Structures are given as C-alpha cells and as structure tokens.
C-alpha positions as CSV (number, residue, x, y, z in Angstrom):
1,X,17.0,-8.8,-32.5
2,X,19.6,-6.0,-33.3
3,X,16.8,-3.5,-33.8
4,X,15.7,-3.6,-30.1
5,X,15.1,-0.1,-28.6
6,X,17.5,1.1,-26.1
7,X,15.7,1.0,-22.7
8,X,17.8,3.9,-21.3
9,X,16.3,6.2,-23.9
10,X,12.6,5.6,-22.9
11,X,10.8,8.7,-21.9
12,X,7.5,9.6,-20.2
13,X,4.6,9.8,-22.7
14,X,6.3,7.5,-25.2
15,X,4.1,5.0,-27.1
16,X,5.4,1.4,-27.0
17,X,4.0,-1.9,-28.4
18,X,1.5,-1.9,-31.3
19,X,0.7,1.2,-33.1
20,X,-3.1,1.0,-33.0
21,X,-3.4,0.4,-29.3
22,X,-0.1,1.3,-27.7
23,X,1.0,1.4,-24.1
24,X,1.7,5.0,-23.0
25,X,4.6,5.2,-20.5
26,X,3.7,7.1,-17.3
27,X,6.8,7.0,-15.2
28,X,9.8,4.6,-14.6
29,X,9.8,2.5,-11.5
30,X,13.6,2.0,-11.3
31,X,16.7,4.1,-12.1
32,X,17.7,1.9,-15.1
33,X,14.3,2.6,-16.8
34,X,13.7,-1.1,-17.4
35,X,10.4,-1.2,-15.5
36,X,7.6,1.4,-16.2
37,X,4.0,2.1,-15.2
38,X,2.1,2.6,-18.4
39,X,-1.5,3.1,-19.6
40,X,-3.4,1.2,-22.3
41,X,-7.0,2.0,-23.0
42,X,-7.4,3.8,-19.7
43,X,-5.9,0.9,-17.7
44,X,-2.6,1.0,-15.9
45,X,0.0,-1.8,-16.3
46,X,3.6,-2.5,-15.2
47,X,5.9,-3.1,-18.2
48,X,9.3,-4.9,-17.7
49,X,11.5,-4.6,-20.7
50,X,13.9,-7.3,-21.8
51,X,17.6,-6.6,-20.9
52,X,20.0,-8.3,-23.3
53,X,22.9,-8.2,-20.9
54,X,20.9,-10.3,-18.3
55,X,20.1,-13.4,-20.4
56,X,18.6,-14.7,-23.6
57,X,15.5,-13.3,-25.1
58,X,14.1,-16.8,-25.6
59,X,14.3,-17.4,-21.8
60,X,12.7,-14.0,-21.1
61,X,9.7,-14.8,-23.3
62,X,9.4,-18.4,-22.0
63,X,9.5,-17.2,-18.5
64,X,6.9,-14.5,-19.0
65,X,4.5,-16.9,-20.7
66,X,5.0,-19.4,-17.9
67,X,4.3,-17.0,-15.1
68,X,1.3,-15.6,-16.9
69,X,-0.5,-18.8,-15.8
70,X,0.0,-18.2,-12.1
71,X,-3.2,-17.2,-10.3
72,X,-3.7,-16.4,-6.6
73,X,-5.4,-13.6,-4.7
74,X,-2.0,-12.7,-3.1
75,X,-0.2,-12.4,-6.4
76,X,-0.8,-9.5,-8.8
77,X,-1.7,-11.0,-12.2
78,X,0.9,-11.4,-15.0
79,X,-0.1,-11.2,-18.7
80,X,1.5,-12.7,-21.8
81,X,4.6,-10.8,-23.0
82,X,4.8,-8.5,-26.0
83,X,7.3,-9.4,-28.7
84,X,8.5,-7.6,-31.9
85,X,11.7,-6.6,-33.5
86,X,11.6,-3.3,-31.7
87,X,9.9,-4.1,-28.3
88,X,10.2,-7.0,-26.0
89,X,8.5,-6.6,-22.6
90,X,6.4,-8.5,-20.0
91,X,3.2,-7.0,-18.6
92,X,1.5,-7.3,-15.2
93,X,-1.2,-5.6,-13.2
94,X,-0.6,-2.5,-11.1
95,X,-1.0,-3.1,-7.4
96,X,-2.4,-0.4,-5.1
97,X,-1.5,0.2,-1.4
98,X,2.1,0.9,-0.3
99,X,5.1,-1.2,-0.5
100,X,6.3,-3.1,2.6
101,X,9.3,-0.8,3.1
102,X,7.0,2.2,3.4
103,X,4.5,0.3,5.6
104,X,7.1,-0.9,8.1
105,X,8.2,2.8,8.6
106,X,5.1,3.0,10.8
107,X,6.6,0.3,13.1
108,X,10.3,1.1,13.7
109,X,10.4,-1.2,16.7
110,X,8.3,-3.9,15.1
111,X,4.6,-4.4,14.2
112,X,2.1,-6.1,16.5
113,X,1.8,-9.9,16.0
114,X,-1.7,-9.7,14.6
115,X,-0.5,-7.2,12.0
116,X,2.3,-9.4,10.9
117,X,0.0,-12.5,10.7
118,X,-2.4,-10.5,8.5
119,X,0.4,-9.3,6.3
120,X,2.0,-12.7,5.6
121,X,-0.9,-15.2,5.9
122,X,-2.0,-15.1,2.3
123,X,1.6,-14.7,1.1
124,X,2.5,-18.0,2.9
125,X,-0.4,-19.8,1.3
126,X,0.4,-18.5,-2.1
127,X,4.1,-19.4,-1.9
128,X,3.4,-22.9,-0.6
129,X,0.8,-23.5,-3.3
130,X,3.0,-22.2,-6.2
131,X,6.1,-24.0,-4.9
132,X,4.2,-27.3,-5.3
133,X,3.9,-26.5,-9.0
134,X,7.5,-25.4,-9.4
135,X,6.7,-21.7,-9.6
136,X,8.9,-19.3,-7.5
137,X,8.9,-15.6,-6.8
138,X,12.6,-15.4,-7.0
139,X,13.3,-11.9,-5.7
140,X,11.1,-11.4,-2.6
141,X,12.0,-8.2,-0.8
142,X,10.5,-5.1,0.7
143,X,9.6,-3.5,-2.7
144,X,8.0,-6.7,-4.1
145,X,5.3,-6.8,-1.4
146,X,2.6,-4.3,-1.3
147,X,0.2,-3.8,1.6
148,X,-3.5,-3.3,0.7
149,X,-6.0,-3.0,3.6
150,X,-3.6,-4.8,5.9
151,X,-3.0,-7.7,3.6
152,X,0.3,-8.5,1.8
153,X,0.3,-8.9,-2.0
154,X,3.3,-10.1,-4.1
155,X,4.2,-8.1,-7.2
156,X,6.5,-9.1,-10.1
157,X,6.0,-12.8,-9.3
158,X,8.8,-14.7,-11.2
159,X,9.6,-11.7,-13.4
160,X,13.4,-12.0,-12.9
161,X,13.6,-15.8,-13.0
162,X,14.9,-15.8,-16.7
163,X,18.1,-13.9,-15.6
164,X,21.4,-15.7,-15.3
165,X,22.0,-14.1,-12.0
166,X,20.0,-11.8,-9.7
167,X,22.1,-9.0,-8.2
168,X,21.5,-6.0,-6.0
169,X,20.0,-4.0,-8.9
170,X,17.1,-6.6,-9.0
171,X,16.8,-7.5,-5.3
172,X,17.6,-6.0,-1.9
173,X,20.9,-7.6,-1.1
174,X,19.9,-8.0,2.6
175,X,17.2,-10.4,1.6
176,X,19.1,-12.3,-1.1
177,X,19.8,-15.9,-0.2
178,X,23.5,-16.8,0.0
179,X,23.2,-19.3,-2.9
180,X,22.4,-16.4,-5.2
181,X,26.1,-15.3,-5.0
182,X,26.9,-18.3,-7.3
183,X,26.5,-17.7,-11.0
184,X,23.5,-19.5,-12.6
185,X,21.9,-20.1,-9.2
186,X,18.3,-20.9,-10.0
187,X,15.3,-19.5,-8.0
188,X,13.9,-22.1,-5.7
189,X,11.4,-22.7,-2.9
190,X,14.3,-22.5,-0.4
191,X,15.3,-19.1,-1.7
192,X,11.7,-17.8,-1.3
193,X,11.5,-19.2,2.2
194,X,14.8,-17.6,3.2
195,X,13.5,-14.2,2.1
196,X,10.1,-14.8,3.7
197,X,11.6,-15.5,7.1
198,X,13.8,-12.4,6.9
199,X,10.8,-10.2,5.9
200,X,8.8,-11.7,8.7
201,X,11.5,-11.0,11.3
202,X,11.9,-7.4,9.9
203,X,8.2,-7.0,10.4
204,X,8.3,-8.3,14.0
205,X,11.5,-6.5,15.0
206,X,11.6,-3.4,12.7
207,X,13.1,-3.0,9.3
208,X,16.5,-2.0,10.7
209,X,17.2,-5.6,11.8
210,X,18.0,-6.4,8.2
211,X,21.1,-4.4,8.4
212,X,22.5,-6.6,11.1
213,X,23.9,-10.1,11.2
214,X,21.0,-12.5,11.8
215,X,23.4,-15.1,13.3
216,X,24.4,-12.9,16.1
217,X,22.0,-10.0,16.4
218,X,18.5,-11.4,16.7
219,X,17.1,-11.0,20.3
220,X,16.7,-14.1,22.5
221,X,13.1,-13.4,23.1
222,X,10.1,-11.3,21.9
223,X,7.7,-9.4,24.1
224,X,4.6,-10.8,22.6
225,X,5.7,-14.2,21.4
226,X,6.4,-17.2,23.6
227,X,9.9,-18.5,24.0
228,X,9.1,-21.8,22.4
229,X,7.7,-20.2,19.2
230,X,10.4,-17.6,19.1
231,X,13.1,-20.2,19.2
232,X,11.5,-21.9,16.2
233,X,11.6,-18.6,14.3
234,X,15.2,-18.1,15.2
235,X,16.1,-21.6,13.9
236,X,14.1,-21.0,10.7
237,X,15.9,-17.7,10.1
238,X,19.3,-19.3,9.9
239,X,21.1,-19.2,6.5
240,X,21.5,-22.9,5.8
241,X,19.0,-24.5,3.6
242,X,18.5,-27.3,6.0
243,X,17.2,-24.8,8.6
244,X,14.6,-23.1,6.4
245,X,10.9,-24.0,7.1
246,X,9.4,-26.7,4.8
247,X,6.0,-25.0,5.1
248,X,5.3,-21.3,5.4
249,X,1.7,-22.0,6.2
250,X,3.0,-23.9,9.2
251,X,5.0,-20.8,10.3
252,X,1.9,-18.6,10.3
253,X,-0.2,-21.3,11.9
254,X,2.1,-21.5,14.8
255,X,2.2,-17.7,15.2
256,X,-1.6,-17.5,15.1
257,X,-1.9,-20.2,17.7
258,X,0.5,-18.3,19.9
259,X,-1.4,-15.1,19.4
260,X,-4.6,-16.7,20.9
261,X,-3.0,-19.1,23.4
262,X,0.7,-18.3,24.1
263,X,2.8,-21.4,25.0
264,X,4.3,-21.4,28.5
265,X,7.9,-20.5,28.9
266,X,9.8,-23.7,29.8
267,X,13.4,-22.6,29.3
268,X,15.2,-21.5,32.4
269,X,17.1,-18.1,32.5
270,X,20.4,-20.0,32.7
271,X,19.6,-22.2,29.7
272,X,18.6,-19.1,27.7
273,X,21.9,-17.5,28.4
274,X,23.8,-20.6,27.3
275,X,21.7,-20.8,24.2
276,X,22.3,-17.1,23.5
277,X,26.0,-17.3,23.8
278,X,26.4,-20.5,21.8
279,X,24.4,-19.1,19.0
280,X,26.5,-16.0,18.9
281,X,29.9,-17.6,19.0
282,X,32.2,-16.7,16.2
283,X,35.8,-17.9,15.4
284,X,37.2,-14.7,16.8
285,X,35.3,-15.4,20.1
286,X,36.8,-18.9,20.3
287,X,40.3,-17.6,20.0
288,X,39.5,-15.0,22.6
289,X,38.3,-17.7,24.9
290,X,41.8,-19.1,25.3
291,X,43.3,-15.7,26.2
292,X,40.5,-14.5,28.4
293,X,41.4,-16.6,31.6
294,X,45.0,-15.3,31.6
295,X,43.9,-11.7,31.1
296,X,41.3,-12.1,33.8
297,X,43.8,-13.3,36.4
298,X,46.1,-10.4,35.5
299,X,43.3,-8.0,35.9
300,X,42.4,-9.4,39.4
301,X,46.0,-9.0,40.6
302,X,46.8,-5.7,39.1
303,X,43.4,-3.8,39.0
304,X,43.5,-0.7,41.3
305,X,41.0,-0.4,44.1
306,X,37.7,1.0,42.9
307,X,36.5,4.4,44.1
308,X,32.9,4.8,45.1
309,X,31.0,7.0,42.6
310,X,28.0,9.2,43.5
311,X,24.6,7.9,42.5
312,X,22.5,10.2,40.3
313,X,18.7,9.9,40.5
314,X,16.7,11.2,37.5
315,X,13.2,12.4,38.4
316,X,10.6,12.3,35.7
317,X,8.8,15.6,34.8
318,X,5.2,14.8,35.4
319,X,4.1,18.4,34.4
320,X,4.4,17.6,30.7
321,X,1.1,16.3,29.2
322,X,1.5,14.6,25.9
323,X,-1.1,15.7,23.3
324,X,-2.5,12.9,21.2
325,X,-0.9,12.8,17.8
326,X,-4.3,13.1,16.0
327,X,-5.4,16.2,18.0
328,X,-2.0,17.8,17.3
329,X,-2.5,17.6,13.5
330,X,-3.7,20.8,11.7
331,X,-7.4,20.8,10.8
332,X,-6.6,21.6,7.1
333,X,-3.6,21.0,4.9
334,X,-2.3,21.8,1.5
335,X,0.9,19.8,1.0
336,X,3.6,21.0,-1.4
337,X,4.3,19.1,-4.6
338,X,7.8,18.3,-5.9
339,X,6.8,19.8,-9.3
340,X,5.6,23.0,-7.6
341,X,2.3,24.1,-6.3
342,X,0.2,22.2,-3.7
343,X,-1.9,19.1,-3.5
344,X,-5.6,19.4,-3.1
345,X,-6.6,21.1,0.2
346,X,-7.7,18.4,2.7
347,X,-9.8,18.5,5.9
348,X,-9.2,16.4,9.0
349,X,-12.0,13.9,9.8
350,X,-12.2,12.5,13.3
351,X,-12.8,8.8,14.1
352,X,-16.4,7.9,15.0
353,X,-19.2,5.4,14.5
354,X,-22.2,6.0,12.2
355,X,-25.2,4.3,10.5
356,X,-24.5,3.6,6.8
357,X,-27.2,3.1,4.1
358,X,-30.8,4.3,3.4
359,X,-32.2,5.4,6.7
360,X,-35.1,7.2,5.0
361,X,-36.6,4.6,2.8
362,X,-35.9,6.7,-0.2
363,X,-33.3,4.4,-1.9
364,X,-32.8,1.2,-3.7
365,X,-32.1,-2.3,-2.4
366,X,-28.4,-1.8,-2.9
367,X,-28.4,0.7,0.0
368,X,-29.6,-1.9,2.5
369,X,-29.4,-3.2,5.1
370,X,-28.6,-0.1,7.1
371,X,-25.7,-1.1,9.3
372,X,-23.5,0.5,11.9
373,X,-19.9,1.1,10.8
374,X,-16.9,2.1,12.9
375,X,-14.3,4.5,11.6
376,X,-11.5,3.8,14.1
377,X,-8.8,6.1,12.7
378,X,-9.1,9.6,11.5
379,X,-8.2,10.6,8.0
380,X,-7.9,13.6,5.6
381,X,-10.3,14.1,2.7
382,X,-10.1,16.8,0.1
383,X,-12.5,19.8,0.7
384,X,-13.4,20.0,-2.9
385,X,-13.6,17.6,-5.9
386,X,-10.3,17.4,-7.7
387,X,-10.3,20.3,-10.3
388,X,-9.1,20.6,-13.8
389,X,-6.2,22.8,-12.6
390,X,-5.0,20.0,-10.3
391,X,-5.5,17.1,-12.7
392,X,-4.0,19.0,-15.6
393,X,-0.8,19.5,-13.6
394,X,-0.6,15.7,-13.1
395,X,-1.4,15.1,-16.8
396,X,1.2,17.5,-18.0
397,X,3.9,16.1,-15.6
398,X,3.3,12.5,-16.7
399,X,2.6,13.1,-20.4
400,X,-1.0,12.0,-20.3
401,X,-3.7,13.4,-22.6
402,X,-5.8,16.1,-21.0
403,X,-9.5,15.1,-20.5
404,X,-12.0,17.2,-22.5
405,X,-14.0,19.8,-20.6
406,X,-17.1,19.7,-22.9
407,X,-16.5,23.5,-23.6
408,X,-17.5,24.5,-20.1
409,X,-14.0,25.6,-19.0
410,X,-11.3,24.1,-16.9
411,X,-9.6,25.9,-14.0
412,X,-11.6,25.5,-10.8
413,X,-14.3,23.3,-12.3
414,X,-14.2,19.6,-11.2
415,X,-12.3,17.4,-13.6
416,X,-14.6,15.3,-15.7
417,X,-14.3,12.5,-18.4
418,X,-11.8,10.6,-16.2
419,X,-12.1,6.8,-15.5
420,X,-11.5,5.1,-12.1
421,X,-8.1,4.1,-13.5
422,X,-7.3,7.8,-14.2
423,X,-8.3,8.8,-10.7
424,X,-6.1,6.0,-9.2
425,X,-3.1,7.1,-11.4
426,X,-3.6,10.7,-10.0
427,X,-3.6,9.5,-6.4
428,X,-0.4,7.4,-7.1
429,X,1.3,10.5,-8.5
430,X,0.1,12.6,-5.6
431,X,1.6,10.1,-3.2
432,X,4.9,10.2,-5.0
433,X,4.9,14.0,-5.1
434,X,4.2,14.5,-1.4
435,X,5.8,11.4,0.0
436,X,2.5,10.7,1.8
437,X,-0.2,8.1,1.0
438,X,-3.1,9.4,-1.0
439,X,-5.9,7.3,-2.5
440,X,-9.6,7.4,-3.3
441,X,-12.0,7.4,-0.4
442,X,-13.4,4.1,0.8
443,X,-17.2,4.0,0.4
444,X,-17.4,4.2,4.2
445,X,-15.2,7.3,4.3
446,X,-17.2,9.0,1.6
447,X,-20.6,8.5,3.2
448,X,-19.3,9.2,6.7
449,X,-17.9,12.5,5.3
450,X,-21.0,13.4,3.3
451,X,-23.4,12.7,6.2
452,X,-21.4,15.0,8.6
453,X,-23.2,13.4,11.6
454,X,-26.6,13.6,9.9
455,X,-29.2,10.8,9.4
456,X,-31.2,12.7,6.7
457,X,-31.1,12.1,3.0
458,X,-28.8,15.1,2.5
459,X,-26.6,16.6,5.2
460,X,-28.9,19.6,5.3
461,X,-32.3,17.7,5.4
462,X,-34.5,15.3,3.3
463,X,-35.2,17.7,0.4
464,X,-32.9,19.8,-1.7
465,X,-32.5,23.6,-1.2
466,X,-31.1,26.3,-3.4
467,X,-27.5,27.2,-2.6
468,X,-26.6,23.7,-1.3
469,X,-26.3,21.4,-4.4
470,X,-25.9,21.4,-8.2
471,X,-28.3,18.8,-9.8
472,X,-31.3,18.6,-12.0
473,X,-33.8,21.0,-10.2
474,X,-31.6,21.8,-7.2
475,X,-31.9,25.6,-7.7
476,X,-28.5,26.5,-9.1
477,X,-27.6,28.2,-12.3
478,X,-25.8,25.1,-13.5
479,X,-28.6,22.6,-13.0
480,X,-28.9,20.1,-15.9
481,X,-26.5,22.3,-17.9
482,X,-23.0,21.8,-16.7
483,X,-20.7,21.4,-13.7
484,X,-20.3,24.5,-11.5
485,X,-17.0,25.7,-10.1
486,X,-16.0,23.7,-7.0
487,X,-17.1,25.4,-3.7
488,X,-19.9,27.4,-5.3
489,X,-22.4,25.9,-2.9
490,X,-22.5,25.8,0.9
491,X,-20.1,23.5,2.7
492,X,-21.3,20.8,5.1
493,X,-20.4,21.0,8.8
494,X,-17.1,19.2,8.2
495,X,-16.0,21.9,5.8
496,X,-16.5,19.8,2.7
497,X,-18.1,21.1,-0.5
498,X,-20.2,19.5,-3.3
499,X,-20.8,16.2,-1.5
500,X,-24.2,16.2,-3.1
501,X,-24.2,16.9,-6.8
502,X,-21.9,18.7,-9.2
503,X,-20.1,15.4,-10.2
504,X,-20.6,11.9,-8.9
505,X,-17.4,10.7,-7.4
506,X,-15.4,7.4,-7.8
507,X,-14.5,5.6,-4.6
508,X,-12.0,2.8,-4.0
509,X,-14.5,-0.1,-3.4
510,X,-15.7,-2.9,-5.6
511,X,-19.4,-2.8,-6.2
512,X,-21.7,-5.2,-4.4
513,X,-25.4,-5.6,-5.0
514,X,-26.3,-4.9,-1.3
515,X,-24.7,-4.4,2.1
516,X,-25.0,-8.0,3.1
517,X,-21.7,-9.0,4.5
518,X,-20.3,-5.4,4.3
519,X,-17.4,-4.4,6.5
520,X,-18.3,-3.1,10.0
521,X,-15.0,-1.1,10.2
522,X,-13.6,1.3,7.7
523,X,-11.8,-0.6,4.9
524,X,-11.9,-1.0,1.2
525,X,-14.5,-3.7,0.3
526,X,-13.0,-5.8,-2.5
527,X,-14.3,-8.8,-4.4
528,X,-12.8,-11.8,-6.2
529,X,-14.5,-10.6,-9.4
530,X,-14.3,-6.8,-9.3
531,X,-16.0,-5.9,-12.6
532,X,-17.5,-2.6,-11.3
533,X,-16.5,0.2,-8.9
534,X,-18.7,2.5,-6.9
535,X,-19.8,6.1,-7.7
536,X,-21.3,8.3,-5.0
537,X,-22.9,11.7,-4.6
538,X,-24.9,12.4,-7.8
539,X,-24.2,15.2,-10.3
540,X,-25.4,18.2,-12.2
541,X,-27.2,15.9,-14.6
542,X,-29.0,13.7,-12.0
543,X,-32.3,14.2,-10.2
544,X,-32.0,15.0,-6.4
545,X,-32.7,11.4,-5.3
546,X,-29.4,10.3,-6.9
547,X,-27.4,12.7,-4.9
548,X,-28.4,11.5,-1.4
549,X,-25.7,10.5,1.1
550,X,-26.7,6.8,0.8
551,X,-27.0,6.6,-3.0
552,X,-24.5,4.3,-4.7
553,X,-24.3,3.0,-8.3
554,X,-21.8,1.1,-10.3
555,X,-19.7,1.5,-13.4
556,X,-16.8,-0.4,-15.0
557,X,-13.6,1.3,-14.0
558,X,-12.6,2.1,-17.6
559,X,-15.7,4.3,-18.3
560,X,-15.6,8.1,-18.4
561,X,-18.5,10.5,-18.3
562,X,-19.0,14.3,-18.2
563,X,-20.8,14.0,-14.9
564,X,-18.2,11.9,-13.1
565,X,-15.1,13.0,-11.1
566,X,-13.5,12.2,-7.8
567,X,-11.9,13.5,-4.6
568,X,-9.0,12.1,-2.6
569,X,-8.2,10.9,0.9
570,X,-4.9,11.3,2.6
571,X,-4.0,8.6,5.1
572,X,-2.8,9.7,8.6
573,X,0.1,7.3,9.6
574,X,0.0,6.2,13.2
575,X,1.6,8.6,15.7
576,X,1.9,11.2,12.9
577,X,2.5,14.8,13.6
578,X,2.4,17.2,10.7
579,X,3.7,20.7,10.7
580,X,0.8,23.2,10.5
581,X,0.4,25.1,7.3
582,X,-2.2,27.6,8.3
C-alpha cells in the first residue's frame, strides 16, 4: 500500500477510482481534504478517503463494507468501498437540506417543541434499531445531521468507526462522550445516546448551550415542557453512562405526550431550589460553604448602613411600529457570489393558498385530484430559468464539464442538457457561495408561482398567445427550433418569465402517479422509492398543452435533454431581514 495517493494533493476536477467510469471531485468537505463531494455518471456521492495515520486499511475496508448494509429512511445510504493500490475510499449518498448547525441558527433561543420532535423522531428510531444489531453512528454532531423538510437525517453513519480514536478533527468536541478521551475507545450505543441528548438539548435551548457545562448550566425548567419531563431530560443529559437513556424512542415518546397533554407541575418552588443547588454543587462550592458563615457574620457586624438609591422607571416607546420581517424584505434580489458576480435574480413570492392541479379538464390523470394547498411561508424564486452564463460560472469553478448548447449559443439562453443531479449540484454550490439556502422549487412552489393567482390553463388564459410562450406553435421565432433567450416573452404578474415553455424545469419532488395523498402545505413530496423526479412547464419542443401550469411529467434524475433546464428557489429564514439591493 505504499503507492497510495496523498490525500492533501487532491484537487477539484481530479478523476479518482476506475479509469473508465471515474469519480470527478467537485469540492472538499473538510480542511484536510479527506472527504469530498464527487460526481460519477451524473450522480453526486460523498467520498471518504482512507487515512493511514488513523488506523489499518483492513479495518477501514471491513468497516465500510459492514456499514454499507445499514438501511433506514433516517440514514443516508452507504455503498461498498473502492480499493486499489492507488485509491482507497468509502462512498455514500449526498444528503440535501442543511446541516443541523445551520438550521439551529434560526432558533438562537431554542426551537419549538414540535420542531424538535419532528427533527429527532426518525433519528431516535434509527439509532435504537441499529443499536440492536451492533451498528453505531459513532460521531453524531451538528454536521452529521441534515434537516430535510423538517426531518433529521444522519450522514456518514459509522464512517469513522474504524479509527483507533476519534478526535476534534472528526467530531465536535462539545458532543464527544467522555469515554472517547481514552485511546482505543470503541463507538457504542451509550456514546450515540450521549451525543443525541446533547443535540436534543441544544435544539430545545439554543446551540450556544453546548459551550456551557451541562452539569451546572442547564436551566431548572423549560417554558413549554412540564417540570416532570424536563427533570427526566436533565437526568438523561448527565455524563455518566448509567444516566443515559436506554431507549431514545422513549425520550421522544415522552416529549410528544407532553406536547399534547403536559404533565402537571408537582414540585414545590422550595424543592426546585434545593434540586437546583444540589445539582450545581462543585468541590469549590463545598469548600466555600465552610467559610461563608464566618464571612456572613463579619459582614453583618461591619457592613455600613445602606443609602437609599433613587428608583428609575423606564417607559416603553409605543410610537415604534415593528414592520413584519417578510414585508421588510426587498421585492427582488441579486446576491453576490464569493467567486465574483451575482446569483440569479430572484423575486419575492408572498404566502397564500391556491388550488393545485388540472382545473380546466385539459390534462392527464396525474394532475388530479385538484386540491387546495397552503403556502404558509414566503420564498424567493428566480425570475428567469438558470442561464448558460450562470451555470458555466459554476461548472468552471468546480471543474465540471460544460453542458453542450446544441449550437444555439450560450450566454442568456437557458442552460440545457443538465440532469436533476446537475441542477442540485448547482443549488448546493449557490448556497455555499451566498451563505444562504438555495434549492430547486417544490412542485407546489413552482405551480403557485406559474399560476400567479390564475385558475386558467396558462397564467394569461386557456389558449396560447404570441409574445407569451416559446413552444411548438406558440407564435415565437424559436418555436420547435431552439430555446429562446430568457426573458424574451412577457412576464407573469409575479414578475417571472418563461414559466410556460422555453425549457421544462426540474423541481425537487419525487414523481407520484396522481395527487392522492399529496401534501396540503408547501413541502417536498418524497417517496420511499424515488425513481423519478418531476418536470414542469413544457418547452420549445412541446405542444402548448404540455406547457400548462398544471402539467407534470416524470424523468429519471440522471437523464439530460435539450429541452430541459431549471430555476432556483431561495429560502427565507424566519425573522430574516435582508439588505435591499435595488
């Protein structure tokens, strides 16, 4: 194994693995360049390279093969490792959403109880189930949990369990169980439960609680959790193995029961004080307890007579009216990129409720039943389809091949010949460049934006008109020939262009054969077997009927076509106020 490639010399765009079907490195995930996001055949993967200084290569390969068998909806899949004289690495799926550290930034004082339960419910089930089969996550922290549609997913499950020791370069030291300080300490169910409880408390109290001493700094009560349940959480959060919960499902069950029927407070204020002070006693405090009575007597005898101080009354200013954070946001944005230039221009879309599906009996069965959907939170969506100019900047920055333009030209034409995976990679890069969360639109967001408060087949009526769309027989110079430059047709009332025609657009959701069981609030509609993703909007190649607001069709996420592209959505964090750019 002396021929192993030096991980520190890996670069963006490098080919690793087999020569005929290599992985192409996109960008490193860590400073040491041991973990990378890479593409193979249009699909993204996470590659974790073997580190000789961390343990034996035999242990690395055995561990990677073992954890490739773990299957659970709350665990991103691991795949068998790659092994050659030059390359040794494990492989796992890329997880969408945002990591827990970023998510908790929206709740500096702690997330609501229902949010915490949604986050950790599936994680608790997955950990309890895998622990029964002697599988352990091993390095559970804020970066190894991603939040997708409000649900927590674990990434890198077991990927470090081959190492002789896990240090702060592999895991947030604030969540590392004390037994990991010992050399050759093996991952265990108790270690995962220790980290789980700390993450749960950080979610309920705010991430900054992790910087404090849990034995002395946790509050005695919680504003939305009963005292009885809170005291159980405090006990389960103690360092000793004997205090850690035996079942994480039970932790979530108790919290959920408390959410719907809080237990009555039975502890008196005096008992709470005693409990608080006994829990916070340290050796230094015991020593002080012997000295304090003597000091107190001296203070009483020698303390000077107190002088009466004036009372200052602060009167609130009721003349200030707080503007809602959503209304305070600019209507349009072009956020700067780290590499220079700007992200796609985005338009603010307000919350509302609308009817989704074929309301004009012009569509297929997959557009039914028509159903009411609530969009409870506003969002930003790009005014235009992503252009070649915008996508090429990303491709050049990450060393990806440029998609062909079919000889029609690049520039301000919508990017084509990109898969769903390519579009997802672009949104991930955009998020990293702007430090904001970009993604593909949900199917709900896309149709809501396309309709622009209309209930007709197109936002402008039930039949196509020249100057409004690019499609087969829509009346434009590009009909059935090629794409047209973005924005060449009229915008809809929300300021969005080319929602009908030009290129069909990838959205985030898995494809379902109908709207039976579809979400009634805005969210990504996923599936256990997500073989297909949804395309919306029709294209230059399609007949008008395919470009209606309600039309939806499916494609495997690795396919590319000259009439498919995409646009992006930018999430608006809660209580967000963005500086105006225009």
